N, C-alpha and C positions, 0 to 999 in steps of 0.2 A: 512706759518701758523698764524691766528688771536690769538693775545696774549691773554691769559686768564685774565679777572679783578679779581684782590684779595679783599678779604673781611677784616672783623675783626669779632672777638670773643665775646662770651657772657662776659667772663671776661674784656677786653677792655670795653665794655660797661657798665658795673659795675663801671668802674674805671672811666669812663669820666661822669658819672651820680654822681659818688659820689664828684667829682671834682666842679662841677656845685652846687652841692647841699651845699657844703662850703663855695663857693663863693658867693653863693645868701644869705649868713647869713650874712657873713663879709662885703660885699659891698652894701647888700639894693636892690638889683637887680638881677634876674635869668639871667645869659648868655644867648644870642641865640646859641652860640657855643663855644666848648673848643678846649685846643689842648693837646695832650697829647703821650710821645714818650714812646711806648711798646718794651718790651724784645726784638723784631727782630731790633730794632735800628730805625725804620721808626716812623715818625711823621703823628699822625692822625690828622682829623680837624672834630670833631664828634657835628652833631645838638642835642640840648636839647630840651627835649618838659616838659616844667615846669608843675606841678601836684601841689596838696595842700600842705599846712605845711612844707615847705622846699624839696619836695619830686622832684626828677628830672628823663629824661628818655631818652634812648638813643636806637633807636631802630636797631635791629641787621641785619648786610648786610652781607651775603656769598658770595659777589662776583658771580663770575661764579662758585661756590661751593655749590648753597644752600642746606641745610640739614633741619632737622624737625624745628630748630629753628629760622629760615632765617625768616626776618620781625617781628619775636614777640619784643615785647617793654620790656627792662631792667630797671626798678626802681630802683633808691638808695636816701634812706634821711637818712641823717648823724646828730646824736645828738652828739654837741658840748659837752663835758663836762667840769667843771668850773677847775679842777686841772689837773696838768701833768699826764698822764698814756698811759695806751695800747689803741690800737683801737682793737675794738670785732665785732665781724661779728655777726648777726641774719640772719634767713630765714626768709623773710617775704611771701605774698603769691605767689605761683607758683614755689617755690624755696625748692628742697627736704631737707630732713635730713638725715644724716647717720644712719643707725640703725645696722650694720654686722661690724663685724671686719673684715680687710685684706685692707683696700681702705687706701685711702693716710691721712685719717681724724679718728680719734675716733668716735665709736659711740655717736649718741646725737647732734654733730658738725652739723651746716649747711653744704650744700652739695656747700661751694663754694672753691675751689681747692686751693692749696699753693699759685701756682703764681698769679693768680686772687687777692689772698689776700694783696700780696706783691704789687703788681701794684695800688691796691686800697691805700694802706697804703702810700705810696709812693704819692699819686696824693692829698690825705688827708692833709699829714704832709706837703707837698707846701705851704700849706696856714697857718695851725692851729700850726705847728711847734711841740711841745713836747704834747702838751694836750691831754688829752685822747679824745676818739671819741667811739660811737656806731652805726655802719653801717647796716641798714637793708636795704638787695636787696630782691625785689621782682620782679616779670614776671606775669602779670594777667592771663595770659593765659596759665601759664608753668604746670598746673597740667594736661590738656589736651596734652598737647604735650610731657610729660612726656610718657605717655601710648604708645607713637610710640616708647621709646627708651629702651635702657637695664637696665634703672635703679630701675625699680623693682624687675629684678633677682638679680642685685647687692646688693641691702638692701638700698636703696635711695628711701624714700619713700614721696610723697608729693608733687612733681614738677620735676622740672627738676636742671642739675648741673650746676654751674656757672665755665666754663672751659678756657684752653689756656694755653699752655706754651709760646707761642709768640705775642700772642695779633692777629696775623693775621692770615687769610685763606687762606691757598694756594688751588687755585684752583684743581682739579682733575679730570677733563674731560677726561673718559678715551682712546680716542684714541690721543687727545692732548698732554697729560701727556705719554704716551708712544713715541711720538716724540720726546718731550722737552728730555725726559731722554736719548734716545738712541742720540741726537745731544750733550747735554752735555758729554754721555761720549766718542762721537766721538772726541770731543775737547780737553777731557782730555788728550784722548789718542796721539793724535797729539803735544801735547804741553809738555809733562809731558814723558811719556814714556808707558810702560807695567804692572805697578802695581797701582791699585786705592782702595781705601775707598770706603766701603758703608755702609751708616749709616739709620735706619729706621724713624728719627725723630731728632728733636730736640736738645736732651739729648747726642746721641751719637756723635752728633759731636762736641756741645759744650766740651765736655771732650777729644776728641782728638785734637781740638783747644788750649784748656787749657794745655794739656800734652807737645803739640809738635808745640808751635806758630809760627813756618815758614813752616808748612807740608800743604800738598796738594798733589794732589788730593782729594776731597771729593765729591762723589756725593750723594744728598737723594734718596736712592731710593723708600721710604714710602713702598707701601704695594706690589710692583711689584718687587721684588725680584729675582722672576724665571725670567723673561723676560730681566731685566740688566745681568743676569748671560748669560743667550742666547748672547746677543749682547756681549758681555765683549769675548765669545767664537771666535764671527764673527769678532769681530775688531782685533784680535791676544792679547790681554792680557794673563799675564802669573802668575798674583796673584793677589788676592781680597783681602783687609783687612775689615772684619765685626765689626761692634761695635756698643754696643747700650743697653738696657734693653732688658730683658727676655720675655715678654709681646708677643713679636711679633717674636722674634730671636729663642724661642723656638721650634716654630713651623716647621720650615724645619728638625727637625731631625725624624718626621711623615711624612717628604715628602712634606708640604705643602709649596709651594713657593709664592702662592699669600696670602698676609699678613692679610688680611683684617676680621675682626671680623665676617662681613655678610655672609662671604664666609666660614669659618673653626674656630674653635677653637682649641681644643687638647692641650693646654697646661697641662692640668689635669693629661692627660692620659698618654703626654710624661712623666712627672714629676714621674708620679707612675710608671711608667713601667720601669726608669731607677733606681728608689729606690728599685723595687724590684730585679734589678739586683745587687744593689749592696749590697744588705743581708736584706733590710727591711721585718719586718714579717708581719704578714696579718694586724694586727692592727694598726702598723704605715702606712703602704700602705692606711689603713683604714683612718684612719686621714687625712691624706693629699689629698684624695680621696673627703672628704668631705669638704676641702677648697673651697671659693668662688671666689679666687682671687689669681694670679701669686703670688702677692705683698704678701699675707697670706701665702701661699706655701715657699715661700722665708724664711718666719719669723721662720716657722715650719723646716724647713731646718735644721735651724743655731740649734735648739735643738738634730736633731741627730747625730751620731757619724759619720757616713757615708753621711753626706751633701754635704763636698766639693765633695766628690767623684760621687756624682748624677751631680753636677754642670760640672764636666770635662769631665763624661760620654755623658751628652747631648750636650757640646760644639764639642766632637771629633765627632758627629754621626750628626749633622747640617752640617759640615765641609764636612764629606763625603757622603753625601747625595747633598750637591752643587758641589764637583768635579765630582760626577756622572751626574750631570746635563749639565756638561760641556764636558762629556767625557774623563775627566782625564785633558784635556788641559789646565785648568786653576787651581791654587792651592788658596786653601782659610782658612784662617786664622779668628778665631772669639775671642772675647773680651767681655764676658758677663759684664753687670755694673748692681749695685742692683739701687734702688731708692736715696739712698744715695753717688751715683757713686761709691762706692766701689767695687774690680772687685772679681766677683762671679769664673770665672774660663779663661785661656787662654788657647786655642788648643794648640795641640803640634808643629804645622807649625805657629802659631801668631807672636812668636818672630822673625822668619826668613822674614815671608812676610813684619811684619813692618820696619825691617831693609831694605827692596828692595824697600819699598813706600816712605822711608824717604827720600833713596838717587833720587829718582824719583823726589822728590820736591825740590832738591839742583840741579836738572840740568838745 
């Protein structure tokens, strides 16, 4: 199987462009390229396209997983302030502005997500130290690109979002990803034993690694939960521990096992149903139904006395459907985490499966 080429995110592009902008101002010349270590731990070497007034650009490369932003130019212009202070962020041409509640940023903020902001600030401070700065990120074709994304539905207006939690775009070719995931799971079975952890993304994996530094195995299932559960059954696994954010991991409560947003949503319907089962009245269900994102629903559920019961009910339903998928041969536990890595719910089987998983890691 040909190894698919990784790319890098718009957040990595913005950080590289910001670094080039401050280097240009402090050294007197625009660098041809910059090196940047992204949260995934990889070092990127990014080519810089100079513009006017210390504006620098990096062209997005999605690797073998091109999306709507592949090939777009991400520009950054940094104004270095004379006094020490914060790094501020501005949305330039083609970068959206948040207009609704429920996202990771409040209304009125430029749609530059938290991890890209951290990457940009780290890059800028590596040159200017504690000085304040204003970073303006722009994408010349961003408004047109945004029309092909979900931004409008999410209340992000005027352009695209600057995204990425790792800095790296992992290729997601369907056939190759399935083959790669199956191979990885097979290796885990041979090396560790019959219990494995599945995570849908970086958040779940990093939380497990922090909580259990010597733990393993952990397989990034991404959107392919159903496929990997099928593989786990065929390979003789007896337990799977799921961990991650509810955005994807509430979907199996509705028996949605392919988790990509292009295929199915269902989060709102799942949470409204389980809220009603927990005793929510019509007005409370309506409030939940009017939420725009899972994050917004999570915040609202904290205000309801039955909020914890809802998450527990969802977690148990997820596990029941996953076990039904494996004909009861694989026991499944779930740890649901909010955006601050606080535990929303642990299913009834999670503690026992976690114990068995940790024992496998010590073999």
